[in-house]
PDB file of N, CA, C and O in Angstrom:
ATOM      1  N   MET A   1     132.588 114.880 118.575  1.00  0.00           N
ATOM      2  CA  MET A   1     133.458 114.004 119.354  1.00  0.00           C
ATOM      3  C   MET A   1     134.452 113.321 118.432  1.00  0.00           C
ATOM      4  O   MET A   1     134.111 112.984 117.298  1.00  0.00           O
ATOM      5  N   SER A   2     135.658 113.113 118.893  1.00  0.00           N
ATOM      6  CA  SER A   2     136.715 112.494 118.103  1.00  0.00           C
ATOM      7  C   SER A   2     136.446 111.013 117.908  1.00  0.00           C
ATOM      8  O   SER A   2     135.854 110.353 118.763  1.00  0.00           O
ATOM      9  N   THR A   3     136.892 110.504 116.767  1.00  0.00           N
ATOM     10  CA  THR A   3     136.838 109.064 116.555  1.00  0.00           C
ATOM     11  C   THR A   3     138.124 108.471 117.105  1.00  0.00           C
ATOM     12  O   THR A   3     139.098 109.188 117.334  1.00  0.00           O
ATOM     13  N   THR A   4     138.128 107.164 117.316  1.00  0.00           N
ATOM     14  CA  THR A   4     139.312 106.536 117.892  1.00  0.00           C
ATOM     15  C   THR A   4     140.523 106.683 116.971  1.00  0.00           C
ATOM     16  O   THR A   4     141.655 106.688 117.456  1.00  0.00           O
ATOM     17  N   ALA A   5     140.319 106.803 115.664  1.00  0.00           N
ATOM     18  CA  ALA A   5     141.430 106.958 114.733  1.00  0.00           C
ATOM     19  C   ALA A   5     142.152 108.286 114.947  1.00  0.00           C
ATOM     20  O   ALA A   5     143.321 108.419 114.582  1.00  0.00           O
ATOM     21  N   GLU A   6     141.481 109.254 115.524  1.00  0.00           N
ATOM     22  CA  GLU A   6     142.062 110.579 115.713  1.00  0.00           C
ATOM     23  C   GLU A   6     142.602 110.803 117.114  1.00  0.00           C
ATOM     24  O   GLU A   6     143.254 111.818 117.361  1.00  0.00           O
ATOM     25  N   LEU A   7     142.353 109.894 118.030  1.00  0.00           N
ATOM     26  CA  LEU A   7     142.753 110.102 119.416  1.00  0.00           C
ATOM     27  C   LEU A   7     144.270 110.148 119.561  1.00  0.00           C
ATOM     28  O   LEU A   7     144.988 109.446 118.850  1.00  0.00           O
ATOM     29  N   PRO A   8     144.753 110.974 120.483  1.00  0.00           N
ATOM     30  CA  PRO A   8     146.195 111.029 120.726  1.00  0.00           C
ATOM     31  C   PRO A   8     146.713 109.681 121.225  1.00  0.00           C
ATOM     32  O   PRO A   8     145.998 108.929 121.887  1.00  0.00           O
ATOM     33  N   THR A   9     147.953 109.399 120.895  1.00  0.00           N
ATOM     34  CA  THR A   9     148.600 108.166 121.348  1.00  0.00           C
ATOM     35  C   THR A   9     149.844 108.509 122.158  1.00  0.00           C
ATOM     36  O   THR A   9     150.369 109.620 122.078  1.00  0.00           O
ATOM     37  N   THR A  10     150.295 107.554 122.924  1.00  0.00           N
ATOM     38  CA  THR A  10     151.522 107.719 123.695  1.00  0.00           C
ATOM     39  C   THR A  10     152.681 108.082 122.765  1.00  0.00           C
ATOM     40  O   THR A  10     153.462 108.986 123.062  1.00  0.00           O
ATOM     41  N   ALA A  11     152.788 107.378 121.648  1.00  0.00           N
ATOM     42  CA  ALA A  11     153.879 107.624 120.696  1.00  0.00           C
ATOM     43  C   ALA A  11     153.822 109.041 120.129  1.00  0.00           C
ATOM     44  O   ALA A  11     154.857 109.687 119.964  1.00  0.00           O
ATOM     45  N   ALA A  12     152.628 109.520 119.834  1.00  0.00           N
ATOM     46  CA  ALA A  12     152.491 110.875 119.280  1.00  0.00           C
ATOM     47  C   ALA A  12     152.910 111.928 120.297  1.00  0.00           C
ATOM     48  O   ALA A  12     153.611 112.880 119.953  1.00  0.00           O
ATOM     49  N   LEU A  13     152.484 111.764 121.551  1.00  0.00           N
ATOM     50  CA  LEU A  13     152.874 112.709 122.597  1.00  0.00           C
ATOM     51  C   LEU A  13     154.382 112.668 122.808  1.00  0.00           C
ATOM     52  O   LEU A  13     155.020 113.713 122.935  1.00  0.00           O
ATOM     53  N   GLU A  14     154.954 111.466 122.847  1.00  0.00           N
ATOM     54  CA  GLU A  14     156.399 111.328 123.028  1.00  0.00           C
ATOM     55  C   GLU A  14     157.159 112.028 121.905  1.00  0.00           C
ATOM     56  O   GLU A  14     158.140 112.724 122.162  1.00  0.00           O
ATOM     57  N   ALA A  15     156.717 111.850 120.674  1.00  0.00           N
ATOM     58  CA  ALA A  15     157.408 112.449 119.524  1.00  0.00           C
ATOM     59  C   ALA A  15     157.419 113.974 119.623  1.00  0.00           C
ATOM     60  O   ALA A  15     158.447 114.605 119.378  1.00  0.00           O
ATOM     61  N   VAL A  16     156.290 114.560 119.976  1.00  0.00           N
ATOM     62  CA  VAL A  16     156.210 116.017 120.085  1.00  0.00           C
ATOM     63  C   VAL A  16     157.066 116.527 121.237  1.00  0.00           C
ATOM     64  O   VAL A  16     157.765 117.530 121.096  1.00  0.00           O
ATOM     65  N   LEU A  17     157.015 115.844 122.370  1.00  0.00           N
ATOM     66  CA  LEU A  17     157.817 116.277 123.514  1.00  0.00           C
ATOM     67  C   LEU A  17     159.316 116.165 123.213  1.00  0.00           C
ATOM     68  O   LEU A  17     160.093 117.035 123.609  1.00  0.00           O
ATOM     69  N   ARG A  18     159.721 115.109 122.521  1.00  0.00           N
ATOM     70  CA  ARG A  18     161.132 114.966 122.150  1.00  0.00           C
ATOM     71  C   ARG A  18     161.555 116.090 121.207  1.00  0.00           C
ATOM     72  O   ARG A  18     162.644 116.647 121.348  1.00  0.00           O
ATOM     73  N   GLU A  19     160.706 116.415 120.262  1.00  0.00           N
ATOM     74  CA  GLU A  19     161.020 117.462 119.284  1.00  0.00           C
ATOM     75  C   GLU A  19     161.101 118.840 119.937  1.00  0.00           C
ATOM     76  O   GLU A  19     162.024 119.605 119.661  1.00  0.00           O
ATOM     77  N   LYS A  20     160.142 119.155 120.797  1.00  0.00           N
ATOM     78  CA  LYS A  20     160.034 120.511 121.335  1.00  0.00           C
ATOM     79  C   LYS A  20     160.832 120.760 122.607  1.00  0.00           C
ATOM     80  O   LYS A  20     161.260 121.888 122.853  1.00  0.00           O
ATOM     81  N   LEU A  21     161.044 119.710 123.432  1.00  0.00           N
ATOM     82  CA  LEU A  21     161.693 119.924 124.722  1.00  0.00           C
ATOM     83  C   LEU A  21     163.019 119.180 124.894  1.00  0.00           C
ATOM     84  O   LEU A  21     163.677 119.339 125.922  1.00  0.00           O
ATOM     85  N   ALA A  22     163.420 118.380 123.919  1.00  0.00           N
ATOM     86  CA  ALA A  22     164.685 117.645 123.965  1.00  0.00           C
ATOM     87  C   ALA A  22     164.940 117.030 125.349  1.00  0.00           C
ATOM     88  O   ALA A  22     165.957 117.328 125.975  1.00  0.00           O
ATOM     89  N   PRO A  23     164.037 116.185 125.825  1.00  0.00           N
ATOM     90  CA  PRO A  23     164.182 115.638 127.182  1.00  0.00           C
ATOM     91  C   PRO A  23     165.365 114.691 127.319  1.00  0.00           C
ATOM     92  O   PRO A  23     165.751 114.002 126.374  1.00  0.00           O
ATOM     93  N   THR A  24     165.930 114.677 128.525  1.00  0.00           N
ATOM     94  CA  THR A  24     166.971 113.714 128.852  1.00  0.00           C
ATOM     95  C   THR A  24     166.342 112.451 129.441  1.00  0.00           C
ATOM     96  O   THR A  24     166.943 111.378 129.416  1.00  0.00           O
ATOM     97  N   GLU A  25     165.135 112.591 129.967  1.00  0.00           N
ATOM     98  CA  GLU A  25     164.334 111.466 130.441  1.00  0.00           C
ATOM     99  C   GLU A  25     162.892 111.741 130.031  1.00  0.00           C
ATOM    100  O   GLU A  25     162.417 112.873 130.123  1.00  0.00           O
ATOM    101  N   LEU A  26     162.196 110.694 129.578  1.00  0.00           N
ATOM    102  CA  LEU A  26     160.797 110.869 129.174  1.00  0.00           C
ATOM    103  C   LEU A  26     160.051 109.555 129.293  1.00  0.00           C
ATOM    104  O   LEU A  26     160.506 108.515 128.818  1.00  0.00           O
ATOM    105  N   GLU A  27     158.907 109.622 129.930  1.00  0.00           N
ATOM    106  CA  GLU A  27     157.983 108.498 129.994  1.00  0.00           C
ATOM    107  C   GLU A  27     156.578 109.068 129.853  1.00  0.00           C
ATOM    108  O   GLU A  27     156.185 109.953 130.612  1.00  0.00           O
ATOM    109  N   VAL A  28     155.826 108.564 128.887  1.00  0.00           N
ATOM    110  CA  VAL A  28     154.442 108.973 128.686  1.00  0.00           C
ATOM    111  C   VAL A  28     153.572 107.733 128.897  1.00  0.00           C
ATOM    112  O   VAL A  28     153.770 106.702 128.255  1.00  0.00           O
ATOM    113  N   ILE A  29     152.612 107.853 129.804  1.00  0.00           N
ATOM    114  CA  ILE A  29     151.745 106.731 130.160  1.00  0.00           C
ATOM    115  C   ILE A  29     150.304 107.113 129.873  1.00  0.00           C
ATOM    116  O   ILE A  29     149.832 108.150 130.340  1.00  0.00           O
ATOM    117  N   ASP A  30     149.605 106.291 129.115  1.00  0.00           N
ATOM    118  CA  ASP A  30     148.183 106.516 128.856  1.00  0.00           C
ATOM    119  C   ASP A  30     147.386 105.895 130.007  1.00  0.00           C
ATOM    120  O   ASP A  30     147.314 104.674 130.139  1.00  0.00           O
ATOM    121  N   GLU A  31     146.799 106.748 130.824  1.00  0.00           N
ATOM    122  CA  GLU A  31     146.017 106.299 131.985  1.00  0.00           C
ATOM    123  C   GLU A  31     144.514 106.396 131.729  1.00  0.00           C
ATOM    124  O   GLU A  31     143.724 106.371 132.673  1.00  0.00           O
ATOM    125  N   SER A  32     144.119 106.502 130.488  1.00  0.00           N
ATOM    126  CA  SER A  32     142.718 106.713 130.128  1.00  0.00           C
ATOM    127  C   SER A  32     141.796 105.627 130.665  1.00  0.00           C
ATOM    128  O   SER A  32     140.710 105.933 131.158  1.00  0.00           O
ATOM    129  N   ALA A  33     142.203 104.380 130.580  1.00  0.00           N
ATOM    130  CA  ALA A  33     141.342 103.275 131.022  1.00  0.00           C
ATOM    131  C   ALA A  33     140.982 103.400 132.497  1.00  0.00           C
ATOM    132  O   ALA A  33     139.896 102.993 132.908  1.00  0.00           O
ATOM    133  N   ALA A  34     141.882 103.957 133.292  1.00  0.00           N
ATOM    134  CA  ALA A  34     141.623 104.120 134.725  1.00  0.00           C
ATOM    135  C   ALA A  34     140.617 105.233 135.010  1.00  0.00           C
ATOM    136  O   ALA A  34     140.138 105.366 136.136  1.00  0.00           O
ATOM    137  N   HIS A  35     140.301 106.026 133.999  1.00  0.00           N
ATOM    138  CA  HIS A  35     139.375 107.147 134.166  1.00  0.00           C
ATOM    139  C   HIS A  35     138.023 106.897 133.512  1.00  0.00           C
ATOM    140  O   HIS A  35     137.241 107.831 133.336  1.00  0.00           O
ATOM    141  N   ALA A  36     137.740 105.661 133.154  1.00  0.00           N
ATOM    142  CA  ALA A  36     136.452 105.320 132.529  1.00  0.00           C
ATOM    143  C   ALA A  36     135.314 105.815 133.402  1.00  0.00           C
ATOM    144  O   ALA A  36     135.294 105.581 134.611  1.00  0.00           O
ATOM    145  N   GLY A  37     134.376 106.495 132.784  1.00  0.00           N
ATOM    146  CA  GLY A  37     133.223 107.024 133.500  1.00  0.00           C
ATOM    147  C   GLY A  37     133.451 108.405 134.077  1.00  0.00           C
ATOM    148  O   GLY A  37     132.507 109.030 134.561  1.00  0.00           O
ATOM    149  N   HIS A  38     134.682 108.898 134.039  1.00  0.00           N
ATOM    150  CA  HIS A  38     134.990 110.234 134.549  1.00  0.00           C
ATOM    151  C   HIS A  38     134.827 111.270 133.443  1.00  0.00           C
ATOM    152  O   HIS A  38     134.713 110.925 132.267  1.00  0.00           O
ATOM    153  N   SER A  39     134.819 112.515 133.822  1.00  0.00           N
ATOM    154  CA  SER A  39     134.735 113.609 132.868  1.00  0.00           C
ATOM    155  C   SER A  39     135.886 113.536 131.877  1.00  0.00           C
ATOM    156  O   SER A  39     137.039 113.347 132.265  1.00  0.00           O
ATOM    157  N   GLY A  40     135.571 113.686 130.606  1.00  0.00           N
ATOM    158  CA  GLY A  40     136.585 113.691 129.571  1.00  0.00           C
ATOM    159  C   GLY A  40     136.988 112.326 129.070  1.00  0.00           C
ATOM    160  O   GLY A  40     137.716 112.231 128.082  1.00  0.00           O
ATOM    161  N   ALA A  41     136.540 111.263 129.717  1.00  0.00           N
ATOM    162  CA  ALA A  41     136.876 109.907 129.276  1.00  0.00           C
ATOM    163  C   ALA A  41     136.003 109.539 128.080  1.00  0.00           C
ATOM    164  O   ALA A  41     134.986 110.180 127.818  1.00  0.00           O
ATOM    165  N   ASN A  42     136.408 108.514 127.371  1.00  0.00           N
ATOM    166  CA  ASN A  42     135.615 108.054 126.227  1.00  0.00           C
ATOM    167  C   ASN A  42     135.458 106.540 126.295  1.00  0.00           C
ATOM    168  O   ASN A  42     136.071 105.878 127.132  1.00  0.00           O
ATOM    169  N   ALA A  43     134.642 106.010 125.419  1.00  0.00           N
ATOM    170  CA  ALA A  43     134.381 104.576 125.419  1.00  0.00           C
ATOM    171  C   ALA A  43     135.568 103.764 124.905  1.00  0.00           C
ATOM    172  O   ALA A  43     135.651 102.562 125.159  1.00  0.00           O
ATOM    173  N   ALA A  44     136.489 104.411 124.184  1.00  0.00           N
ATOM    174  CA  ALA A  44     137.637 103.698 123.625  1.00  0.00           C
ATOM    175  C   ALA A  44     138.612 103.253 124.709  1.00  0.00           C
ATOM    176  O   ALA A  44     139.302 102.248 124.538  1.00  0.00           O
ATOM    177  N   GLY A  45     138.683 103.978 125.813  1.00  0.00           N
ATOM    178  CA  GLY A  45     139.576 103.602 126.901  1.00  0.00           C
ATOM    179  C   GLY A  45     141.012 104.045 126.719  1.00  0.00           C
ATOM    180  O   GLY A  45     141.895 103.616 127.461  1.00  0.00           O
ATOM    181  N   TYR A  46     141.256 104.908 125.727  1.00  0.00           N
ATOM    182  CA  TYR A  46     142.603 105.447 125.549  1.00  0.00           C
ATOM    183  C   TYR A  46     142.527 106.829 124.907  1.00  0.00           C
ATOM    184  O   TYR A  46     141.503 107.214 124.342  1.00  0.00           O
ATOM    185  N   GLY A  47     143.640 107.571 125.006  1.00  0.00           N
ATOM    186  CA  GLY A  47     143.751 108.836 124.299  1.00  0.00           C
ATOM    187  C   GLY A  47     143.217 110.066 125.000  1.00  0.00           C
ATOM    188  O   GLY A  47     143.200 111.143 124.403  1.00  0.00           O
ATOM    189  N   THR A  48     142.776 109.948 126.259  1.00  0.00           N
ATOM    190  CA  THR A  48     142.196 111.114 126.922  1.00  0.00           C
ATOM    191  C   THR A  48     142.951 111.578 128.159  1.00  0.00           C
ATOM    192  O   THR A  48     142.980 112.775 128.445  1.00  0.00           O
ATOM    193  N   HIS A  49     143.559 110.660 128.894  1.00  0.00           N
ATOM    194  CA  HIS A  49     144.249 110.983 130.150  1.00  0.00           C
ATOM    195  C   HIS A  49     145.671 110.408 130.111  1.00  0.00           C
ATOM    196  O   HIS A  49     145.860 109.201 129.956  1.00  0.00           O
ATOM    197  N   PHE A  50     146.655 111.283 130.252  1.00  0.00           N
ATOM    198  CA  PHE A  50     148.049 110.857 130.184  1.00  0.00           C
ATOM    199  C   PHE A  50     148.837 111.350 131.389  1.00  0.00           C
ATOM    200  O   PHE A  50     148.510 112.372 131.992  1.00  0.00           O
ATOM    201  N   ARG A  51     149.881 110.601 131.724  1.00  0.00           N
ATOM    202  CA  ARG A  51     150.863 111.015 132.725  1.00  0.00           C
ATOM    203  C   ARG A  51     152.186 111.176 131.986  1.00  0.00           C
ATOM    204  O   ARG A  51     152.592 110.296 131.227  1.00  0.00           O
ATOM    205  N   VAL A  52     152.852 112.302 132.212  1.00  0.00           N
ATOM    206  CA  VAL A  52     154.138 112.589 131.582  1.00  0.00           C
ATOM    207  C   VAL A  52     155.180 112.760 132.678  1.00  0.00           C
ATOM    208  O   VAL A  52     155.040 113.604 133.563  1.00  0.00           O
ATOM    209  N   ARG A  53     156.220 111.948 132.603  1.00  0.00           N
ATOM    210  CA  ARG A  53     157.387 112.090 133.490  1.00  0.00           C
ATOM    211  C   ARG A  53     158.523 112.570 132.597  1.00  0.00           C
ATOM    212  O   ARG A  53     158.887 111.896 131.634  1.00  0.00           O
ATOM    213  N   ILE A  54     159.079 113.728 132.913  1.00  0.00           N
ATOM    214  CA  ILE A  54     160.017 114.345 131.983  1.00  0.00           C
ATOM    215  C   ILE A  54     161.096 115.153 132.693  1.00  0.00           C
ATOM    216  O   ILE A  54     160.845 115.809 133.703  1.00  0.00           O
ATOM    217  N   ALA A  55     162.302 115.088 132.138  1.00  0.00           N
ATOM    218  CA  ALA A  55     163.416 115.946 132.539  1.00  0.00           C
ATOM    219  C   ALA A  55     163.950 116.578 131.258  1.00  0.00           C
ATOM    220  O   ALA A  55     164.092 115.903 130.238  1.00  0.00           O
ATOM    221  N   SER A  56     164.243 117.858 131.313  1.00  0.00           N
ATOM    222  CA  SER A  56     164.741 118.558 130.131  1.00  0.00           C
ATOM    223  C   SER A  56     165.642 119.703 130.554  1.00  0.00           C
ATOM    224  O   SER A  56     165.365 120.374 131.548  1.00  0.00           O
ATOM    225  N   PRO A  57     166.721 119.935 129.809  1.00  0.00           N
ATOM    226  CA  PRO A  57     167.558 121.084 130.114  1.00  0.00           C
ATOM    227  C   PRO A  57     166.803 122.408 129.936  1.00  0.00           C
ATOM    228  O   PRO A  57     167.209 123.433 130.484  1.00  0.00           O
ATOM    229  N   MET A  58     165.726 122.386 129.183  1.00  0.00           N
ATOM    230  CA  MET A  58     164.912 123.596 128.990  1.00  0.00           C
ATOM    231  C   MET A  58     164.223 124.021 130.283  1.00  0.00           C
ATOM    232  O   MET A  58     163.748 125.152 130.391  1.00  0.00           O
ATOM    233  N   PHE A  59     164.165 123.124 131.257  1.00  0.00           N
ATOM    234  CA  PHE A  59     163.532 123.443 132.538  1.00  0.00           C
ATOM    235  C   PHE A  59     164.481 124.174 133.493  1.00  0.00           C
ATOM    236  O   PHE A  59     164.043 124.785 134.468  1.00  0.00           O
ATOM    237  N   ASP A  60     165.783 124.104 133.202  1.00  0.00           N
ATOM    238  CA  ASP A  60     166.780 124.683 134.107  1.00  0.00           C
ATOM    239  C   ASP A  60     166.487 126.153 134.396  1.00  0.00           C
ATOM    240  O   ASP A  60     166.294 126.956 133.483  1.00  0.00           O
ATOM    241  N   GLY A  61     166.458 126.483 135.680  1.00  0.00           N
ATOM    242  CA  GLY A  61     166.251 127.856 136.109  1.00  0.00           C
ATOM    243  C   GLY A  61     164.806 128.314 136.112  1.00  0.00           C
ATOM    244  O   GLY A  61     164.517 129.441 136.515  1.00  0.00           O
ATOM    245  N   ASN A  62     163.895 127.465 135.671  1.00  0.00           N
ATOM    246  CA  ASN A  62     162.470 127.827 135.635  1.00  0.00           C
ATOM    247  C   ASN A  62     161.748 127.276 136.858  1.00  0.00           C
ATOM    248  O   ASN A  62     162.045 126.170 137.310  1.00  0.00           O
ATOM    249  N   PRO A  63     160.805 128.039 137.392  1.00  0.00           N
ATOM    250  CA  PRO A  63     159.989 127.511 138.491  1.00  0.00           C
ATOM    251  C   PRO A  63     159.059 126.407 137.983  1.00  0.00           C
ATOM    252  O   PRO A  63     158.880 126.235 136.777  1.00  0.00           O
ATOM    253  N   ARG A  64     158.484 125.677 138.907  1.00  0.00           N
ATOM    254  CA  ARG A  64     157.614 124.533 138.584  1.00  0.00           C
ATOM    255  C   ARG A  64     156.494 124.907 137.609  1.00  0.00           C
ATOM    256  O   ARG A  64     156.241 124.174 136.653  1.00  0.00           O
ATOM    257  N   VAL A  65     155.832 126.018 137.837  1.00  0.00           N
ATOM    258  CA  VAL A  65     154.718 126.417 136.961  1.00  0.00           C
ATOM    259  C   VAL A  65     155.207 126.642 135.530  1.00  0.00           C
ATOM    260  O   VAL A  65     154.525 126.256 134.580  1.00  0.00           O
ATOM    261  N   ALA A  66     156.356 127.249 135.368  1.00  0.00           N
ATOM    262  CA  ALA A  66     156.901 127.494 134.033  1.00  0.00           C
ATOM    263  C   ALA A  66     157.284 126.181 133.348  1.00  0.00           C
ATOM    264  O   ALA A  66     157.119 126.038 132.136  1.00  0.00           O
ATOM    265  N   ARG A  67     157.793 125.229 134.122  1.00  0.00           N
ATOM    266  CA  ARG A  67     158.133 123.914 133.561  1.00  0.00           C
ATOM    267  C   ARG A  67     156.883 123.200 133.059  1.00  0.00           C
ATOM    268  O   ARG A  67     156.875 122.632 131.967  1.00  0.00           O
ATOM    269  N   HIS A  68     155.841 123.236 133.859  1.00  0.00           N
ATOM    270  CA  HIS A  68     154.575 122.615 133.466  1.00  0.00           C
ATOM    271  C   HIS A  68     153.999 123.313 132.245  1.00  0.00           C
ATOM    272  O   HIS A  68     153.453 122.653 131.361  1.00  0.00           O
ATOM    273  N   ARG A  69     154.110 124.626 132.179  1.00  0.00           N
ATOM    274  CA  ARG A  69     153.585 125.387 131.036  1.00  0.00           C
ATOM    275  C   ARG A  69     154.288 124.965 129.750  1.00  0.00           C
ATOM    276  O   ARG A  69     153.647 124.865 128.704  1.00  0.00           O
ATOM    277  N   LEU A  70     155.588 124.717 129.809  1.00  0.00           N
ATOM    278  CA  LEU A  70     156.315 124.255 128.628  1.00  0.00           C
ATOM    279  C   LEU A  70     155.739 122.933 128.115  1.00  0.00           C
ATOM    280  O   LEU A  70     155.589 122.740 126.909  1.00  0.00           O
ATOM    281  N   VAL A  71     155.424 122.040 129.029  1.00  0.00           N
ATOM    282  CA  VAL A  71     154.839 120.749 128.637  1.00  0.00           C
ATOM    283  C   VAL A  71     153.440 120.951 128.057  1.00  0.00           C
ATOM    284  O   VAL A  71     153.126 120.422 126.990  1.00  0.00           O
ATOM    285  N   TYR A  72     152.600 121.715 128.759  1.00  0.00           N
ATOM    286  CA  TYR A  72     151.243 121.977 128.261  1.00  0.00           C
ATOM    287  C   TYR A  72     151.273 122.630 126.884  1.00  0.00           C
ATOM    288  O   TYR A  72     150.520 122.243 125.990  1.00  0.00           O
ATOM    289  N   ASP A  73     152.136 123.609 126.718  1.00  0.00           N
ATOM    290  CA  ASP A  73     152.214 124.305 125.429  1.00  0.00           C
ATOM    291  C   ASP A  73     152.637 123.353 124.308  1.00  0.00           C
ATOM    292  O   ASP A  73     152.111 123.427 123.198  1.00  0.00           O
ATOM    293  N   ALA A  74     153.573 122.473 124.593  1.00  0.00           N
ATOM    294  CA  ALA A  74     154.042 121.515 123.591  1.00  0.00           C
ATOM    295  C   ALA A  74     152.932 120.556 123.161  1.00  0.00           C
ATOM    296  O   ALA A  74     152.884 120.134 122.006  1.00  0.00           O
ATOM    297  N   LEU A  75     152.033 120.214 124.103  1.00  0.00           N
ATOM    298  CA  LEU A  75     150.986 119.224 123.824  1.00  0.00           C
ATOM    299  C   LEU A  75     149.647 119.838 123.439  1.00  0.00           C
ATOM    300  O   LEU A  75     148.668 119.114 123.261  1.00  0.00           O
ATOM    301  N   GLN A  76     149.588 121.141 123.309  1.00  0.00           N
ATOM    302  CA  GLN A  76     148.335 121.849 123.014  1.00  0.00           C
ATOM    303  C   GLN A  76     147.637 121.316 121.761  1.00  0.00           C
ATOM    304  O   GLN A  76     146.408 121.273 121.713  1.00  0.00           O
ATOM    305  N   VAL A  77     148.387 120.921 120.777  1.00  0.00           N
ATOM    306  CA  VAL A  77     147.823 120.424 119.522  1.00  0.00           C
ATOM    307  C   VAL A  77     146.909 119.211 119.731  1.00  0.00           C
ATOM    308  O   VAL A  77     146.023 118.958 118.915  1.00  0.00           O
ATOM    309  N   PHE A  78     147.117 118.467 120.812  1.00  0.00           N
ATOM    310  CA  PHE A  78     146.337 117.253 121.054  1.00  0.00           C
ATOM    311  C   PHE A  78     144.987 117.508 121.725  1.00  0.00           C
ATOM    312  O   PHE A  78     144.153 116.604 121.780  1.00  0.00           O
ATOM    313  N   ILE A  79     144.758 118.697 122.227  1.00  0.00           N
ATOM    314  CA  ILE A  79     143.491 119.016 122.892  1.00  0.00           C
ATOM    315  C   ILE A  79     142.312 118.800 121.936  1.00  0.00           C
ATOM    316  O   ILE A  79     141.311 118.192 122.317  1.00  0.00           O
ATOM    317  N   ALA A  80     142.422 119.282 120.731  1.00  0.00           N
ATOM    318  CA  ALA A  80     141.338 119.126 119.747  1.00  0.00           C
ATOM    319  C   ALA A  80     141.134 117.673 119.345  1.00  0.00           C
ATOM    320  O   ALA A  80     140.088 117.319 118.803  1.00  0.00           O
ATOM    321  N   GLN A  81     142.128 116.831 119.607  1.00  0.00           N
ATOM    322  CA  GLN A  81     142.030 115.412 119.262  1.00  0.00           C
ATOM    323  C   GLN A  81     141.432 114.579 120.388  1.00  0.00           C
ATOM    324  O   GLN A  81     141.260 113.370 120.232  1.00  0.00           O
ATOM    325  N   GLY A  82     141.114 115.200 121.514  1.00  0.00           N
ATOM    326  CA  GLY A  82     140.475 114.462 122.602  1.00  0.00           C
ATOM    327  C   GLY A  82     141.254 114.387 123.895  1.00  0.00           C
ATOM    328  O   GLY A  82     140.759 113.844 124.883  1.00  0.00           O
ATOM    329  N   LEU A  83     142.485 114.930 123.911  1.00  0.00           N
ATOM    330  CA  LEU A  83     143.261 114.941 125.147  1.00  0.00           C
ATOM    331  C   LEU A  83     142.526 115.782 126.187  1.00  0.00           C
ATOM    332  O   LEU A  83     142.210 116.947 125.942  1.00  0.00           O
ATOM    333  N   HIS A  84     142.259 115.190 127.341  1.00  0.00           N
ATOM    334  CA  HIS A  84     141.474 115.856 128.383  1.00  0.00           C
ATOM    335  C   HIS A  84     142.315 116.227 129.592  1.00  0.00           C
ATOM    336  O   HIS A  84     142.104 117.286 130.183  1.00  0.00           O
ATOM    337  N   ALA A  85     143.263 115.380 129.974  1.00  0.00           N
ATOM    338  CA  ALA A  85     144.034 115.624 131.198  1.00  0.00           C
ATOM    339  C   ALA A  85     145.466 115.137 131.050  1.00  0.00           C
ATOM    340  O   ALA A  85     145.729 114.087 130.463  1.00  0.00           O
ATOM    341  N   ILE A  86     146.390 115.933 131.602  1.00  0.00           N
ATOM    342  CA  ILE A  86     147.798 115.587 131.620  1.00  0.00           C
ATOM    343  C   ILE A  86     148.312 115.749 133.043  1.00  0.00           C
ATOM    344  O   ILE A  86     148.255 116.842 133.608  1.00  0.00           O
ATOM    345  N   ALA A  87     148.809 114.670 133.618  1.00  0.00           N
ATOM    346  CA  ALA A  87     149.480 114.748 134.914  1.00  0.00           C
ATOM    347  C   ALA A  87     150.972 114.846 134.616  1.00  0.00           C
ATOM    348  O   ALA A  87     151.528 113.982 133.938  1.00  0.00           O
ATOM    349  N   ILE A  88     151.619 115.891 135.119  1.00  0.00           N
ATOM    350  CA  ILE A  88     153.027 116.137 134.788  1.00  0.00           C
ATOM    351  C   ILE A  88     153.889 115.928 136.026  1.00  0.00           C
ATOM    352  O   ILE A  88     153.623 116.477 137.094  1.00  0.00           O
ATOM    353  N   GLU A  89     154.931 115.117 135.852  1.00  0.00           N
ATOM    354  CA  GLU A  89     155.944 114.920 136.882  1.00  0.00           C
ATOM    355  C   GLU A  89     157.263 115.372 136.296  1.00  0.00           C
ATOM    356  O   GLU A  89     157.825 114.703 135.429  1.00  0.00           O
ATOM    357  N   VAL A  90     157.762 116.510 136.766  1.00  0.00           N
ATOM    358  CA  VAL A  90     159.046 117.011 136.297  1.00  0.00           C
ATOM    359  C   VAL A  90     160.137 116.356 137.128  1.00  0.00           C
ATOM    360  O   VAL A  90     160.125 116.436 138.356  1.00  0.00           O
ATOM    361  N   LEU A  91     161.074 115.710 136.457  1.00  0.00           N
ATOM    362  CA  LEU A  91     162.143 114.970 137.136  1.00  0.00           C
ATOM    363  C   LEU A  91     163.386 115.831 137.270  1.00  0.00           C
ATOM    364  O   LEU A  91     164.393 115.380 137.816  1.00  0.00           O
TER     365      LEU A  91
END
């Protein structure tokens, strides 16, 4: 199990998404505390469940599933750090 020092942060997710998807709008919200006691949650109360609201020119012409895949692929590195769930809102 990951220690709290290794858990993903909002800032880390934002940095990767900015680098890989060049968003025109981006909001990353850590909703981990609201999932306490649920699958994938941890005692730290952060770093496991995130909501991403994003708009990117890279999404142009792609169907919804492909847009979501771009986000998931960009954040894949955080799975080993304890990221359990990502809710994606493409703007």
